[in-house]
C-alpha positions, -999 to 999 in steps of 0.1 A, spaced: 338 710 -88 316 684 -109 343 658 -104 340 664 -66 298 668 -65 301 630 -79 323 618 -57 307 634 -29 269 615 -34 260 583 -11 247 554 -31 239 536 -4 209 540 11 211 556 51 201 538 79 170 545 88 157 539 52 170 508 62 153 500 89 124 514 75 124 492 43 126 458 74 98 468 93 78 473 66 89 435 52 83 423 85 44 442 80 40 422 56 52 388 60 31 387 93 1 400 71 2 365 47 9 343 77 -22 359 92 -42 354 60 -28 319 57 -35 306 90 -71 321 88 -77 306 58 -66 271 71 -89 278 106 -127 287 84 -115 253 62 -110 230 94 -138 242 110 -159 235 79 -142 200 73 -150 193 118 -187 202 105 -188 179 83 -173 152 99 -201 154 129 -229 154 97 -212 123 87 -214 108 126 -246 121 129 -264 106 101 -247 69 106 -265 73 141 -294 81 127 -300 59 101 -299 34 132 -325 59 155 -294 60 180 -277 85 189 -235 87 187 -214 83 223 -186 105 232 -159 77 240 -131 104 239 -128 139 222 -134 137 186 -139 99 191 -175 84 185 -191 54 190 -224 36 176 -238 3 189 -262 -11 165 -266 -46 173 -259 -50 211 -257 -13 230 -229 -27 251 -209 -29 216 -194 5 198 -204 -18 167 -186 14 150 -160 41 160 -158 71 147 -125 90 146 -122 127 135 -87 143 131 -82 175 114 -84 162 79 -89 124 83 -120 104 89 -114 70 105 -146 47 103 -141 15 123 -161 -17 121 -151 -41 149 -144 -74 138 -177 -94 146 -203 -68 120 -191 -77 86 -177 -110 89 -177 -143 100 -144 -155 117 -116 -167 89 -142 -159 64 -139 -128 35 -174 -129 23 -199 -100 38 -224 -110 64 -260 -100 54 -251 -77 86 -224 -64 73 -244 -57 38 -268 -40 50 -241 -21 79 -216 -10 48 -249 2 26 -262 24 60 -226 47 61 -220 40 24 -254 65 17 -242 86 45 -206 88 28 -220 101 -9 -234 122 7 -201 132 12 -184 126 -16 -182 161 -30 -161 169 1 -134 142 1 -103 135 -22 -96 104 -12 -108 70 6 -87 42 18 -104 12 32 -77 -9 56 -77 -44 60 -66 -58 99 -66 -90 114 -44 -102 150 -22 -129 151 -45 -161 151 -31 -179 122 -58 -174 96 -71 -216 85 -86 -210 49 -59 -189 34 -17 -184 26 -16 -154 55 -32 -130 73 -24 -101 49 -45 -122 26 -70 -126 48 -74 -87 52 -66 -85 18 -96 -101 4 -121 -86 33 -99 -48 24 -112 -58 -17 -147 -72 -1 -157 -36 11 -144 -21 -21 -160 -40 -44 -193 -35 -20 -190 4 -19 -183 2 -57 -211 -18 -69 -236 -15 -47 -233 20 -27 -227 30 -62 -192 52 -56 -169 51 -87 -135 46 -84 -129 63 -111 -147 97 -103 -138 92 -63 -103 82 -56 -106 52 -37 -81 24 -28 -79 -10 -8 -47 -23 11 -43 -47 38 -16 -51 74 -22 -83 85 -15 -88 119 14 -60 116 -13 -24 131 -29 -38 160 -53 -8 172 -21 0 200 2 9 176 14 36 172 42 51 142 60 80 165 68 48 188 94 21 175 76 -16 176 86 -51 170 77 -86 172 77 -85 210 54 -57 214 31 -74 185 28 -101 205 18 -80 238 -6 -65 223 -27 -98 208 -17 -108 245 -60 -112 250 -94 -121 236 -105 -87 241 -73 -68 223 -73 -92 197 -112 -86 186 -106 -47 187 -74 -61 162 -96 -77 142 -112 -49 118 -119 -28 86 -106 8 84 -124 34 63 -105 66 61 -119 97 48 -93 123 37 -113 154 33 -104 187 6 -91 216 22 
């Protein structure tokens, strides 16, 4: 009899018990996903607020309002009200500050002009207020396809300009790269404004994106990329 009782005992859970366990597991997973999404939304909301504060601080330094060029893209005119000398683009965790070709340097030169120093000092002051919120700063130098007359290549010219901005932010503004990660790099003429990482690119498209003086002017630029902490 005892042997029969042992054989009759079912070690496997019933179908109802198994389904209940699966439902409970699914509810737990959904709750965890919702919690993660909720935390992310709060963080991104705060980043958006910090980015807008940055835009407002720079514009206010010149007694102006930032002009909305499109969704999350703002222009600030400094010398000429018809020209956006500084363009700021806000993305979820990235803020891109673009300085137009004429505000920082003379043509074919890597030395900051007086107005360029003044603009970088103003932007740097606003940046210093945000440093606790930023995990990395990248300075990118860009050029058009016109050959430089003073340097070995446009890549070298753009690199020296990016390094010049790096050193100004370090020495004159007081941003310590040992404490706040900061880098300088050059794309030369190979990353015009119109280029997208999602679309195949080649030399023909590069020439097309530099087909006019206006397009070349847009491509000659320094970009300051600010990566925000979550």
